[in-house]
Structure formats: C-alpha cells, structure tokens
C-alpha positions as CSV (number, residue, x, y, z in Angstrom):
1,M,-25.5,-0.3,21.1
2,S,-22.0,0.9,22.7
3,K,-19.2,3.2,22.0
4,I,-15.9,1.2,22.1
5,V,-12.6,2.6,21.2
6,T,-9.4,0.6,20.3
7,L,-6.0,1.8,20.1
8,G,-3.1,0.2,18.2
9,E,-1.3,-0.3,14.6
10,I,-3.4,-1.5,11.1
11,M,-0.3,-3.2,8.8
12,L,-0.9,-4.8,5.4
13,R,-0.5,-8.1,5.1
14,L,1.3,-9.6,2.0
15,S,0.5,-13.5,1.6
16,P,1.2,-16.0,-1.5
17,E,-1.9,-17.5,-2.9
18,G,-3.2,-20.3,-1.3
19,N,-0.5,-22.4,0.6
20,Y,2.6,-21.3,-1.9
21,R,5.8,-20.6,0.1
22,F,7.1,-17.4,-0.1
23,V,10.2,-18.8,-2.4
24,Q,7.8,-20.0,-4.7
25,T,5.3,-17.0,-5.2
26,D,5.5,-14.4,-8.0
27,S,2.7,-12.2,-6.5
28,F,1.0,-11.2,-2.7
29,R,-2.1,-10.4,-1.9
30,I,-2.7,-7.4,0.4
31,I,-4.7,-8.0,3.5
32,P,-5.2,-5.1,5.7
33,G,-5.3,-6.3,9.7
34,G,-3.9,-5.5,12.9
35,G,-4.7,-6.9,16.7
36,E,-7.0,-3.8,17.6
37,A,-8.0,-3.3,14.1
38,N,-9.3,-6.5,14.0
39,V,-11.2,-5.9,17.4
40,A,-12.8,-3.0,15.9
41,V,-14.0,-4.6,12.8
42,S,-15.6,-7.6,14.9
43,L,-17.7,-4.8,17.0
44,A,-18.4,-2.9,14.0
45,N,-20.2,-5.9,12.7
46,Y,-22.2,-6.8,15.8
47,G,-23.7,-3.1,15.6
48,H,-21.6,-1.0,18.1
49,E,-20.1,2.7,17.4
50,T,-16.4,1.5,16.8
51,F,-13.6,4.0,17.0
52,F,-9.9,3.3,16.0
53,V,-7.0,5.2,16.8
54,S,-4.0,4.9,15.2
55,K,-1.4,7.3,13.3
56,L,-1.0,6.1,9.4
57,P,0.7,8.3,6.7
58,T,-1.0,10.7,4.3
59,H,0.1,8.7,1.1
60,E,-2.1,6.1,-0.9
61,I,-0.6,3.3,1.0
62,G,-1.8,4.7,4.3
63,Q,-5.2,5.3,2.9
64,I,-5.8,1.5,1.8
65,A,-5.6,0.9,5.6
66,V,-8.1,3.7,6.4
67,N,-10.5,2.7,3.7
68,A,-10.3,-0.9,4.6
69,L,-11.6,0.0,8.3
70,R,-14.3,2.6,6.7
71,R,-15.6,-0.3,4.4
72,Y,-16.8,-2.4,7.7
73,G,-18.0,0.5,9.6
74,V,-15.1,1.5,11.9
75,N,-14.8,5.3,12.4
76,T,-11.7,6.4,11.7
77,E,-11.9,10.2,12.8
78,H,-9.2,9.5,15.3
79,I,-6.7,8.3,13.3
80,A,-3.7,10.7,13.4
81,R,-2.4,11.1,9.6
82,G,1.6,11.7,9.1
83,G,4.7,9.5,9.3
84,D,6.6,7.7,6.7
85,R,5.5,4.2,6.7
86,V,2.8,1.6,7.0
87,G,3.9,-1.6,9.1
88,L,3.8,-4.4,6.4
89,Y,4.0,-8.5,7.7
90,Y,4.4,-11.2,5.3
91,A,2.4,-14.5,6.3
92,E,2.8,-17.8,4.5
93,T,-0.3,-20.2,5.3
94,G,0.9,-23.6,6.6
95,A,-0.8,-26.8,6.1
96,S,-0.9,-30.1,8.0
97,M,2.5,-30.6,9.9
98,R,3.9,-27.6,8.4
99,P,3.5,-24.4,10.0
100,S,2.5,-20.8,9.3
101,K,5.3,-18.3,9.0
102,V,5.2,-14.7,9.6
103,I,8.1,-12.1,8.9
104,Y,7.6,-8.8,10.3
105,D,8.6,-5.5,8.2
106,R,7.0,-2.9,10.9
107,A,10.3,-1.1,12.1
108,N,9.7,3.0,12.3
109,S,6.0,2.9,11.5
110,A,3.9,5.9,11.7
111,I,2.2,4.7,15.0
112,A,5.5,3.6,16.6
113,E,6.9,7.1,16.3
114,A,3.7,9.0,16.9
115,E,3.9,11.6,19.7
116,P,1.3,12.3,22.7
117,G,0.4,15.7,20.9
118,D,-1.1,13.6,17.8
119,F,-4.3,13.0,19.6
120,D,-6.3,14.0,22.3
121,F,-7.3,11.0,24.1
122,D,-10.0,12.9,26.3
123,A,-12.0,13.8,23.5
124,V,-11.5,10.1,22.3
125,M,-12.7,8.8,25.7
126,E,-15.5,11.0,26.0
127,G,-18.8,9.2,26.1
128,A,-17.2,5.4,25.6
129,D,-18.2,2.8,27.1
130,W,-15.2,0.4,26.4
131,F,-11.6,0.6,25.6
132,H,-9.5,-1.9,24.1
133,W,-5.9,-2.5,23.7
134,S,-3.4,-5.4,23.3
135,G,0.1,-5.7,24.3
136,I,1.4,-5.4,20.7
137,T,0.8,-1.8,21.0
138,P,3.3,-0.9,23.5
139,A,5.7,-3.5,22.3
140,L,6.1,-1.3,19.0
141,S,8.5,1.6,20.8
142,D,8.8,3.4,23.9
143,K,6.7,6.2,22.5
144,A,3.9,3.7,21.6
145,A,4.0,2.4,25.5
146,E,3.8,5.9,26.6
147,L,0.5,6.3,24.2
148,T,-0.8,3.3,25.6
149,R,-0.6,4.6,29.2
150,L,-1.9,8.0,28.2
151,A,-5.1,6.4,26.5
152,C,-5.5,4.4,29.9
153,E,-5.4,7.2,32.0
154,A,-8.2,9.1,29.6
155,A,-10.2,6.1,30.0
156,K,-10.4,5.8,33.6
157,R,-10.8,9.4,33.8
158,H,-14.1,8.9,32.2
159,H,-15.3,6.0,33.6
160,V,-14.5,3.5,30.6
161,T,-14.1,-0.1,31.2
162,V,-10.7,-1.2,29.9
163,S,-9.7,-4.5,28.5
164,V,-6.1,-5.9,27.3
165,D,-5.4,-8.7,25.2
166,L,-1.8,-9.4,26.8
167,N,-0.7,-10.6,23.1
168,F,3.3,-11.4,23.4
169,R,5.0,-10.9,20.4
170,K,8.7,-12.6,20.9
171,K,9.8,-10.9,17.2
172,L,9.0,-7.6,19.1
173,W,10.6,-7.5,22.6
174,T,11.8,-10.0,25.3
175,S,9.7,-11.1,28.1
176,E,12.1,-9.0,30.8
177,K,11.0,-5.8,28.6
178,A,7.5,-6.8,28.6
179,I,7.2,-7.7,32.3
180,S,8.6,-4.3,33.0
181,V,6.2,-2.2,30.8
182,M,2.7,-4.4,31.1
183,R,2.5,-5.1,34.7
184,P,2.3,-1.2,35.8
185,L,-0.1,-0.9,32.9
186,M,-2.3,-3.6,34.7
187,Q,-3.8,-1.2,37.5
188,Y,-6.0,0.6,34.7
189,V,-7.4,-2.7,33.4
190,D,-10.8,-4.4,34.4
191,V,-10.8,-7.2,31.9
192,C,-7.4,-9.4,31.1
193,I,-7.2,-11.6,28.2
194,G,-4.5,-14.0,27.6
195,N,-3.5,-17.3,27.1
196,E,-0.8,-19.5,29.0
197,E,2.1,-18.0,27.4
198,D,1.3,-14.7,27.6
199,A,0.4,-14.7,31.2
200,Q,3.8,-16.0,31.8
201,L,6.0,-13.8,29.4
202,C,3.8,-10.5,30.0
203,L,3.2,-10.8,33.7
204,G,5.5,-13.5,35.1
205,F,2.5,-16.1,35.8
206,K,2.8,-19.5,34.7
207,P,0.2,-21.8,34.8
208,D,0.0,-25.9,35.6
209,A,-0.9,-26.9,32.1
210,D,1.1,-28.7,29.3
211,V,-0.4,-26.8,26.4
212,E,2.6,-27.7,24.1
213,G,1.4,-31.7,24.5
214,G,-2.3,-30.8,23.9
215,K,-3.4,-31.2,27.8
216,T,-5.3,-28.1,28.3
217,D,-7.1,-29.2,32.0
218,A,-8.7,-25.8,32.8
219,E,-7.8,-26.9,36.3
220,G,-4.3,-25.7,35.6
221,Y,-5.5,-22.3,35.6
222,Y,-7.3,-22.0,38.3
223,G,-4.3,-21.1,40.6
224,I,-3.0,-18.6,37.8
225,F,-6.5,-16.8,37.7
226,K,-6.7,-16.4,41.4
227,G,-3.2,-14.9,41.8
228,M,-3.4,-12.4,38.5
229,M,-7.0,-11.2,39.7
230,Q,-5.4,-10.8,43.8
231,E,-2.1,-8.8,42.3
232,F,-3.8,-6.6,39.8
233,G,-7.5,-6.3,40.9
234,F,-9.0,-7.3,37.8
235,K,-12.8,-7.7,37.4
236,Y,-12.4,-11.0,35.0
237,V,-9.7,-12.9,33.8
238,V,-9.9,-14.7,30.7
239,S,-8.1,-17.5,28.8
240,T,-8.2,-19.1,25.5
241,L,-6.9,-22.5,25.2
242,R,-5.9,-23.7,21.9
243,E,-4.6,-27.4,21.0
244,S,-2.8,-27.6,18.1
245,F,-2.6,-30.8,16.6
246,S,-1.5,-29.5,12.9
247,A,-1.5,-26.2,11.1
248,T,-5.0,-27.0,10.0
249,H,-6.7,-28.5,12.9
250,N,-7.0,-27.1,16.2
251,G,-9.1,-27.7,19.5
252,W,-10.2,-24.5,20.8
253,K,-12.2,-23.4,23.9
254,A,-11.8,-20.8,26.6
255,L,-12.1,-20.2,30.7
256,I,-13.3,-17.2,32.3
257,Y,-13.1,-16.0,36.0
258,D,-14.6,-13.1,37.8
259,G,-13.4,-13.5,41.3
260,K,-15.9,-16.1,42.5
261,T,-16.6,-18.8,39.7
262,F,-14.8,-20.1,36.8
263,Y,-16.5,-21.2,33.7
264,Q,-15.1,-23.1,30.9
265,S,-17.0,-23.1,27.5
266,K,-17.6,-25.7,25.4
267,H,-15.0,-26.9,23.1
268,Y,-14.4,-26.4,19.3
269,D,-12.9,-29.1,16.7
270,I,-11.7,-26.7,14.2
271,N,-10.7,-28.7,11.0
272,P,-10.0,-27.5,8.3
273,I,-8.6,-23.9,9.5
274,I,-8.8,-21.5,6.5
275,D,-6.9,-18.7,8.4
276,R,-6.4,-18.4,11.9
277,V,-4.8,-14.9,11.8
278,G,-7.2,-12.5,14.0
279,G,-8.3,-15.9,15.8
280,G,-7.3,-14.1,19.4
281,D,-8.5,-10.7,18.4
282,S,-11.7,-12.3,17.2
283,F,-12.4,-13.9,20.3
284,S,-11.7,-10.4,22.2
285,G,-14.2,-8.7,20.0
286,G,-16.7,-11.6,21.0
287,L,-16.0,-11.1,24.5
288,I,-16.9,-7.4,24.6
289,H,-19.8,-7.6,22.8
290,G,-20.6,-10.5,24.9
291,M,-20.3,-8.8,28.0
292,L,-21.8,-5.5,27.1
293,T,-24.7,-7.3,25.6
294,Y,-25.7,-10.2,28.3
295,K,-23.9,-9.5,31.6
296,D,-23.7,-13.0,32.1
297,Q,-20.0,-14.3,32.1
298,A,-21.0,-17.8,30.8
299,K,-23.0,-16.4,27.6
300,A,-20.4,-14.2,26.8
301,L,-17.7,-16.3,26.8
302,E,-19.5,-18.8,24.7
303,F,-20.6,-16.0,22.3
304,A,-16.6,-15.3,22.3
305,V,-15.5,-18.4,21.6
306,A,-18.3,-19.5,18.8
307,A,-17.1,-15.9,17.2
308,S,-13.7,-17.2,17.1
309,A,-14.2,-20.9,15.7
310,L,-16.1,-19.1,13.2
311,K,-13.1,-16.4,12.1
312,H,-10.9,-19.5,11.2
313,T,-13.2,-20.1,8.5
314,I,-12.6,-16.9,7.3
315,P,-9.8,-15.5,4.9
316,G,-8.1,-12.3,5.9
317,D,-7.6,-11.0,9.4
318,F,-11.0,-9.4,9.9
319,N,-14.1,-11.5,11.4
320,L,-16.8,-10.9,8.9
321,V,-19.7,-12.5,10.8
322,S,-22.8,-11.3,12.4
323,A,-24.1,-11.7,15.7
324,E,-26.9,-13.6,14.7
325,E,-24.3,-16.0,12.7
326,V,-22.1,-16.3,16.4
327,M,-25.4,-17.0,18.4
328,S,-26.6,-19.6,16.2
329,L,-23.0,-21.5,16.2
330,A,-23.0,-21.1,19.5
331,E,-26.6,-22.5,20.3
332,G,-25.2,-25.4,18.7
333,N,-25.9,-25.2,15.0
334,A,-22.7,-26.3,13.4
335,N,-23.7,-28.6,10.7
336,G,-22.6,-26.2,7.9
337,R,-25.5,-26.8,5.8
338,V,-26.6,-24.5,3.1
339,Q,-29.1,-21.8,4.4
340,R,-31.6,-20.9,1.6
C-alpha cells in the first residue's frame, strides 16, 4: 500500500450525550478528531501507511490526541511536541429541524503557534506517494499558513501527489483572507476537493446550483470545474453535493472531472444520520484510497461516496470502516442485514 502524509490540527470534541443541548448537560464525552487526522485514520483503516504531522503539548491532554491516532494505526513520529494547549470544540448534535451546533475554543493551540523549525518536511515527504491538507490548517494562523506552504513545496520537491479539501470555516477567517491565502497555494495542488460554498469562499468561483433549495443538478458545476482546472491546472476537481432535508436526513452524491470527462456518482439517501462530523473527511480519505487503488475516476469516486455515506452512521469523527465494507456498499449491498 501507499505512504500518505496529512498535515493539520487534531482537536478534542466535547459533546453532550445523545441529543442533549449544551445548556442541559452536566457531562461531555471527549472525542478526538480534526480534518486531516480524520483522513489519516480512514486511510490507515484501508491498509495504507499514514503519517499525521502536527504539534501537540507534552502534557496528558496532548497525549490523549496522540494515543487516539496510534490506536487506529496512524504513525505519529512527525508530531512535534510543545506549546500550551490542545484545540477544543464543543458539538451539540441536532435532530429533525434543529441543526447541530459547533462552538470553537481553539485559539493559540500548539499547531497554530508552531514554527518551521519544528518540522523537517523533506524528511516527512521522503518516499511519500500522497500529501493531503485542508483549508482549515492555513486558517488557524499566519504561522500555520506558512507551514502549509512549506509542506506543499517539500511535497513537490519529492514528486508527491498533493490534494486539498478547501473546507472553508467562517469562524476562522473571512472569505477575503481565505482567497488571498488559498489561491497562491493552488499551484501545488493536483486534486482539489470542495463543495459549492468552499469553491466560492476560498477561490472565488460560484456554481449555477441552488444547493440551499435542494437542487444539486451536476450540470450547474460543469462550468466552475472547467474554470478551476483552466486557472489552476488541477488534474482532478471533485465536489460533494449534499442535500440537507433535516439534521438527520441528507441526500449525498459527488462529481469528479479530469479535464475530459465528468462523472457523477450514485445518490445515497442517508436517514437517519448518526453523526455527520467528519463526513467530508471520510470522503477525502475514500477518494485518495480510490485514486491510488483503482486508477479509474468513476470507481474512485464511488468508493469515496460510499465511504462517506457509511461514516454518517458512526459516532465520532473517525470513519472506522474497512475497504471491504465500503466496496460492499458501493456495489449495492445497502440493506443493513445482520452479517452472521
């Protein structure tokens, strides 16, 4: 299997049990997770050699995050240790017409204050096949944005395929700031992943699609995909298309373009959703595995969409499924019967 590197922040999610609201709970579950860490766990589950690059404090709270990655087979040798805090976020799980809610408490986390000297990116990228990052990482701080650039440059020096999940977070930065930072980083990217909002707020592209109204006709994305490929020279442009009927009922499919052919995946009706946090990350992990394994954009996309659909049924940030389970769903086995 392949060597894959991801760079980002792993946080601790604090959540009330079940569908309790913040104001009525007297206890929180601790759930480690974070965009690129979630991708690393997915790929480790598929059998790849995965490395997560970050910085975490040396104290026991930092060790919780490190141990969570090790538990699922992610290599943590390139996690620098130091700094004062682990980023936190509070997540309240919605239901029906009540949306889920996230409150961040991640300012001045260890990775946001990390310095270039904390990492040897040439050593990290040596022998790697793929490097993945997301727009969340450069949004953390100017220092984190610089680390992202340095990692991308090292990946290119070592001829590593680079993917990005645009992942705009309005609580971390403005669209203007995102565009100023993200557009220059696109020169290093081979595979660009993002939904319609990400493309607009991170790169300034807007599709002709009424997603809020539930109209996710893939034709609305053709023009934007062609424009992005022309401007940035991506090898692939990929978008998830989510229809949000309620907090616990979503439609889910995706679209991929290789510069010649558009391919739209099958559609999944996910109802009920158990936990949608990490759904996009599970898609990225599935896509990376699919592209490394099948060399066919249609099959790779079907694997990614099926992987993400399964993640919506699993509590926590991590997608704890095997490649065999994903392929079973992608091939049509969706009845949920007990396997004996």
